[in-house]
C-alpha positions, 0 to 999 in steps of 0.5 A: 261677952266673948263676941264683943271682944271678937268684934272689937278685935277685928276692928282693932286689927283692921286699924293696925292696932295689933297689940290691942287686937291680940289682947281682945282675942286672948280675952275672948278665948279666955271667956269661951275656950270653945269658940271657933270664931275666936280661934279662927279669926285670931289665927287670921290676925296672926297670919296677916302680921307674919306671925306664922308660928303663932297662927298654926296652933290657933288654926289647929284649935279651930280645926279641933272645934270644927273638924270639917271646916274647910276654911280653917284647914286651908288657912292652916295649910298656908301657914304650914307652907310658909313655915316649911313644914311640908309633911304636915302641910301635905296631910292638911292639904289633902284633908282640906280637899276632901272637906271642900269636895264634900261641901261642893257635893252638897252645894256645887255653887258655894263660892267660897268652897270653889275659891279655896278649892281652886288654891288647894287643888293648885297646891296639891298639883292638881292643875286641871282640877284647879282650872276647873274650879277657877272657872266655876268660881268666876262664874259663881261669884264674878264680882267678888274680890275674893274670887279673883284673889284666890284664882290669882293665888292658884295661877301663881302656885302653878307658875302661870305668872301673867295670868296670876298678875291679871287676876291679882290686878283685877282683885285690887282695883281701886286699892282694894285688898288687905295689904298685910295679908298680900305681903305675907301670903305664901301663895304669891312667893312666885310673884315677889321678884317681879316689879308688877307685884311691887306696883300692885302693893304700891297702889294699895299703899297710895289708896291708904295715903301711906306712900 
């Protein structure tokens, strides 16, 4: 069953057993080439490992399987940004925003759509829209790590550094957060030269006992 390989791959990825996770994701795709989850989650795994060139075709395959899935589009967009493929990035960003707008028209309180919409709007330079979606996301899911994380991404993109750190700091309280993902997330490129960014990463490392 491909689902069993996907489940084990996710666990192996969380444990930092990258090569073994790769093998299980590859086997899941071999067993079911039409599995959206296999392609999407494998792409996320490659992204958090910093393998953006490998993540892009996996995200693209996921998008082909579910053309209107805004999550796959948004994360494909981030990988393209990291690779500097800006023309393709801009096209995907606009497509992602349309998909998010459609979802929010159906469910205005969809927390995930609001979170990713906040970041996506910031990437497109839609500052007022980004702030509006950020406020709605914080109201819809005020206790979610992912809300504060994505709002931090948006503020970072817009150059509002102090607000970005306030949101990221709140998100990673008590050492929460995927260290590898944060290390490679292009949305935080504006924060990396600030000592506060290293301090936040060190807090996560300390919680794992790796300092």
